[in-house]
C-alpha positions in Angstrom: 0.0 0.0 0.0 1.3 3.4 -1.0 0.9 6.6 1.0 -0.3 9.2 -1.4 -0.8 12.8 -0.4 -3.1 15.1 -2.3 -2.2 18.8 -1.8 -4.6 21.5 -2.7 -5.8 24.9 -1.4 -8.5 26.3 -3.7 -11.9 25.4 -4.8 -11.0 24.6 -8.5 -8.2 22.3 -7.3 -10.7 20.3 -5.1 -13.3 20.1 -7.9 -10.7 18.6 -10.2 -8.9 16.4 -7.7 -12.1 15.1 -6.0 -12.8 12.5 -8.7 -9.2 11.2 -8.5 -9.4 11.1 -4.7 -12.6 9.2 -4.8 -11.3 6.8 -7.4 -8.2 6.0 -5.3 -10.2 5.7 -2.1 -12.0 2.8 -3.8 -8.7 0.8 -3.6 -7.7 0.9 0.1 -5.4 -2.1 -0.4 -3.4 -0.1 -2.9 -3.4 3.4 -1.5 -3.5 5.2 1.8 -4.9 8.6 0.7 -3.8 11.6 2.7 -5.8 14.8 2.0 -3.9 18.0 2.8 -5.6 21.4 2.4 -3.3 24.4 2.6 -6.5 26.5 2.9 -5.2 29.1 0.4 -8.9 29.8 -0.1 -10.1 28.6 3.3 -13.8 29.1 3.1 -14.2 28.1 -0.5 -12.0 25.0 -0.3 -13.7 23.6 2.8 -17.1 24.3 1.4 -16.4 22.3 -1.7 -14.8 19.4 0.1 -18.0 18.9 2.1 -20.0 18.6 -1.1 -17.9 15.7 -2.4 -18.2 14.0 1.0 -14.5 14.5 1.7 -12.7 15.9 4.7 -9.1 17.0 4.9 -6.7 15.0 7.1 -4.4 18.0 7.4 -5.4 21.7 7.4 -2.6 24.2 7.2 -4.5 27.5 7.6 -2.1 29.5 5.3 -4.6 32.1 4.2 -4.3 35.7 5.3 -6.2 38.8 4.2 -4.5 40.7 1.4 -1.6 38.4 1.5 1.4 38.9 -0.9 2.6 36.2 -3.1 5.9 35.9 -1.3 4.3 35.7 2.1 1.8 33.0 1.2 4.5 31.0 -0.6 6.8 31.0 2.5 3.9 30.0 4.8 2.9 27.1 2.5 6.4 25.9 2.0 7.2 25.9 5.7 3.9 24.2 6.6 4.3 21.5 3.9 7.9 20.8 5.0 6.6 19.9 8.4 3.9 17.7 6.9 6.5 15.8 4.9 8.8 15.4 7.9 6.0 14.0 10.1 4.5 11.6 7.6 5.7 8.8 5.4 4.8 10.0 1.9 5.6 8.0 -1.2 4.1 10.3 -3.8 2.2 13.6 -4.0 -0.5 14.7 -6.3 -1.2 18.4 -7.3 -3.5 19.9 -9.8 -3.2 23.0 -11.9 -1.2 26.2 -11.4 -1.8 27.8 -8.0 0.7 28.8 -5.3 -0.3 25.6 -3.5 0.7 23.5 -6.6 4.1 25.1 -6.9 4.8 24.7 -3.2 3.6 21.1 -3.2 5.8 20.3 -6.1 8.9 22.1 -4.6 8.4 20.4 -1.2 8.1 17.0 -2.9 11.2 17.7 -4.9 13.2 18.8 -1.8 12.2 15.5 -0.1 12.9 13.5 -3.3 9.3 12.3 -3.4 7.7 11.9 -6.9 5.0 14.4 -7.7 2.2 13.7 -10.1 0.8 16.8 -11.9 -2.9 16.7 -12.9 -3.8 19.2 -15.7 -0.3 19.5 -16.9 0.9 21.3 -20.0 -1.4 24.3 -20.1 0.6 27.2 -21.5 0.1 30.8 -22.6 3.8 31.5 -22.8 3.3 35.0 -21.4 4.6 35.0 -17.9 2.3 37.9 -16.9 -0.9 36.4 -18.5 -2.1 34.8 -16.4 -0.1 36.1 -13.5 1.4 34.3 -11.6 0.0 31.0 -12.8 1.9 30.7 -16.0 5.2 30.6 -14.2 3.9 28.3 -11.5 2.8 25.6 -13.9 6.0 25.8 -16.0 8.1 25.4 -12.8 5.9 22.5 -11.6 6.6 20.7 -14.9 10.3 20.7 -14.3 10.0 18.5 -11.3 6.9 16.3 -12.0 7.4 12.6 -12.4 4.1 12.1 -14.2 2.3 14.7 -16.3 -1.5 14.2 -16.8 -2.3 16.3 -19.8 -5.9 17.1 -20.6 -5.4 17.3 -24.4 -3.0 16.5 -27.1 -2.2 20.3 -27.3 -1.1 20.2 -23.7 1.0 17.1 -24.3 2.7 18.7 -27.3 3.6 21.8 -25.2 5.4 19.5 -22.7 7.2 17.7 -25.5 8.4 21.0 -26.9 9.9 21.7 -23.4 11.9 18.4 -23.6 9.7 16.5 -21.1 10.2 12.8 -21.5 7.4 11.4 -23.6 7.2 8.4 -21.3 6.1 10.6 -18.5 3.3 12.4 -20.3 -0.2 10.9 -20.6 -3.2 12.5 -22.3 -6.2 11.7 -20.1 -8.8 14.4 -20.5 -9.7 16.9 -17.9 -11.0 15.7 -14.5 -13.4 18.6 -14.3 -15.6 16.7 -16.7 -15.5 13.7 -14.3 -16.6 16.1 -11.5 -19.6 17.1 -13.5 -20.6 13.4 -13.8 -20.3 13.1 -10.1 -23.4 15.2 -9.8 -26.7 13.4 -10.0 -29.6 15.0 -11.7 -31.4 15.0 -8.3 -28.6 17.0 -6.7 -28.5 19.5 -9.5 -32.3 20.0 -9.5 -32.2 20.5 -5.7 -30.3 23.7 -6.4 -33.5 25.1 -7.9 -34.9 25.5 -4.3 -31.9 27.7 -3.4 -32.6 30.1 -6.3 -36.3 30.1 -5.5 -35.5 31.1 -2.0 -33.2 33.9 -3.3 -36.0 35.0 -5.6 -33.7 34.7 -8.6 -35.5 33.7 -11.8 -33.7 30.8 -13.6 -35.1 31.0 -17.2 -33.9 31.4 -20.8 -32.5 34.9 -20.1 -29.9 34.0 -17.5 -26.4 35.5 -17.7 -23.7 34.1 -15.4 -20.6 36.2 -14.7 -17.5 35.4 -12.7 -14.4 37.7 -12.4 -11.6 37.2 -9.9 -8.2 36.7 -11.5 -5.3 38.7 -10.2 -4.3 40.1 -13.6 -7.9 41.6 -13.8 -7.6 43.7 -10.7 -7.2 47.5 -10.9 -8.3 49.2 -14.1 -9.3 46.0 -15.8 -12.0 45.2 -13.3 -13.3 48.7 -13.7 -13.7 48.2 -17.5 -15.4 44.8 -16.9 -17.8 46.4 -14.4 -18.6 49.2 -16.9 -19.5 46.6 -19.5 -21.7 44.6 -17.2 -23.5 47.7 -16.1 -24.2 48.7 -19.7 -25.5 45.2 -20.6 -27.7 45.0 -17.6 -29.2 48.4 -18.4 -29.9 47.5 -22.1 -31.1 44.0 -21.5 -33.2 44.8 -18.5 -35.4 41.7 -19.1 -32.4 39.4 -18.5 -31.1 38.2 -15.1 -27.4 38.7 -14.4 -26.0 36.5 -11.6 -22.5 37.2 -10.2 -21.0 35.0 -7.5 -18.6 37.5 -6.0 -15.1 36.4 -5.1 -14.2 37.3 -1.5 -11.0 39.1 -2.5 -11.6 42.8 -1.5 -9.9 44.0 -4.7 -12.9 42.5 -6.6 -15.7 42.3 -4.0 -15.7 46.0 -2.9 -15.8 47.4 -6.5 -18.5 45.0 -7.7 -20.8 45.7 -4.7 -20.2 49.5 -5.0 -20.9 49.7 -8.7 -23.4 46.9 -9.4 -25.2 46.4 -6.1 -28.1 48.8 -6.9 -29.1 47.3 -10.3 -32.4 45.4 -10.0 -31.6 42.7 -12.5 -28.1 42.0 -11.1 -27.9 39.5 -8.3 -24.7 39.5 -6.3 -24.2 36.3 -4.4 -21.5 34.9 -2.1 -19.3 32.2 -3.6 -21.6 29.3 -4.5 -21.5 25.6 -3.6 -20.3 23.7 -6.5 -23.7 22.2 -7.5 -25.3 25.6 -7.3 -22.7 27.0 -9.8 -23.2 24.0 -12.1 -26.9 24.6 -12.0 -26.3 28.2 -13.3 -24.0 26.9 -16.0 -26.5 24.4 -17.1 -29.3 27.0 -17.5 -27.3 30.1 -18.6 -27.8 31.7 -22.0 -24.4 33.3 -21.8 -21.4 33.1 -19.5 -18.8 35.8 -19.0 -15.8 34.6 -17.1 -12.1 34.8 -16.4 -12.2 31.3 -14.8 -10.2 28.4 -16.3 -12.6 25.7 -14.9 -15.7 27.3 -16.4 -14.1 27.5 -19.8 -13.8 23.7 -19.6 -17.2 23.0 -18.0 -19.5 25.3 -20.0 -19.2 23.4 -23.4 -20.8 20.4 -21.7 -24.0 22.5 -21.4 -23.7 24.0 -24.9 -23.4 27.4 -23.4 -21.4 30.1 -25.3 -18.6 31.6 -23.1 -16.8 34.9 -23.4 -13.4 34.7 -21.7 -12.5 38.0 -20.1 -8.7 37.5 -20.5 -6.2 38.5 -23.1 -4.5 35.1 -23.2 -5.8 31.6 -22.4 -4.0 28.4 -21.9 -7.2 26.6 -22.9 -6.9 27.3 -26.6 -8.9 24.1 -27.5 -12.1 25.9 -26.6 -11.2 28.8 -28.8 -10.2 26.6 -31.7 -13.5 24.6 -31.3 -15.5 27.8 -31.3 -17.1 27.1 -27.9 -15.4 30.1 -26.3 -14.1 33.5 -27.4 -11.4 35.8 -26.0 -12.6 39.3 -25.2 -10.1 40.4 -22.6 -11.1 43.2 -20.2 -12.0 45.3 -23.2 -15.3 47.2 -22.8 -16.1 47.3 -26.5 -15.4 43.6 -27.1 -17.3 42.4 -24.1 -20.4 44.4 -25.0 -20.2 43.7 -28.7 -19.9 39.9 -28.4 -22.4 39.7 -25.6 -25.0 41.6 -27.6 -24.6 39.1 -30.5 -25.9 36.4 -28.1 -28.3 38.4 -25.8 -30.2 39.8 -28.8 -31.2 36.3 -29.9 -33.5 33.7 -28.3 -31.5 31.2 -26.2 -32.4 28.2 -28.5 -30.6 30.1 -31.4 -27.4 30.4 -29.4 -26.6 26.9 -28.3 -23.3 25.3 -29.2 -23.1 22.3 -31.4 -19.5 21.3 -31.0 -18.5 18.6 -28.5 -16.6 19.5 -25.3 -12.9 19.4 -26.4 -11.8 18.8 -22.8 -12.8 15.3 -22.0 -15.3 12.5 -21.7 -15.4 11.9 -17.9 -13.0 9.0 -17.7 -9.8 10.9 -16.7 -9.8 9.7 -13.1 -9.9 6.0 -14.0 -7.0 6.6 -16.5 -5.0 8.5 -13.9 -5.3 5.7 -11.3 -4.2 3.1 -13.8 -1.1 5.1 -14.8 -0.2 5.7 -11.2 -0.6 2.0 -10.4 1.7 1.1 -13.4 4.2 3.7 -12.1 4.6 1.9 -8.8 4.6 -1.5 -10.3 7.4 -0.5 -12.6 9.3 1.0 -9.7 9.0 -2.3 -7.9 
């Protein structure tokens, strides 16, 4: 039996690692699963764990208000070093490109423990777009023993960086697995939540999320200006914004959009509540990576409020479009969709990010890795 530690700290990491954790927990003779939450996003991460019926074995409480990148990195590294010293760990698993991912990979490397990287090979090749994630995922790739690439594009990016082809596996994205973890009953139960909030969920629903660090400052002002314009022109549509707790985003959104009748500002949502909105949305405006991958499963057009995306498969497939934090592009592209009935705007292309079997593939590859070691 191998002691495997899953290291995460944000809601998207948990959503995408939960299917892998659940898959490996089915095999207690093969794996002793240790769940470590750095709590980089304390409230959001613990909220999401509960939904999947999971609980962290180790909580590190590394979150501080308005923390700098260097301060949170030092706290996570120091805390993880203690975890590795106090536990027998034979492999670590990280997902994505957060500070927690980089620190988990570095700590594993310092302890000469193999690290397995889920969602490897995403690249924009601009170190400031997204910032700081682009550098974090590139650095993680230098020390990973196994790279689980969602798509062939991601695999090819790793090959161009001289990563050993025998360490790279195209498995699809585990976020699609997570969607399949949700029963129809669970998703429909979310309806009660929106009824209680008196938020109409119909064919004129617009979902908006904005939180990325590179969109702070003037960019979030332009995004808010565009949303305000669209809500005023399409007053018969309902705009729902789950507001990220970061005060750089939260304070401005509430100050500028809080008084508009057809805009509903919510606290960060439980995962099934967010999926329910994606399932029913006419349009999604987002700077989130995960939503770019999930929305095509519901045939919902998505405008990506970023200037670069490492998820180019969606752009190539025509299921999403880059609009940046550009007022004119956001409003122009949104109006193309909002001016039409919902049934005239649905996507026809398949989701390019996976078929929901990534977790099974990952477990098999990890099992083979240990067998070959032996």
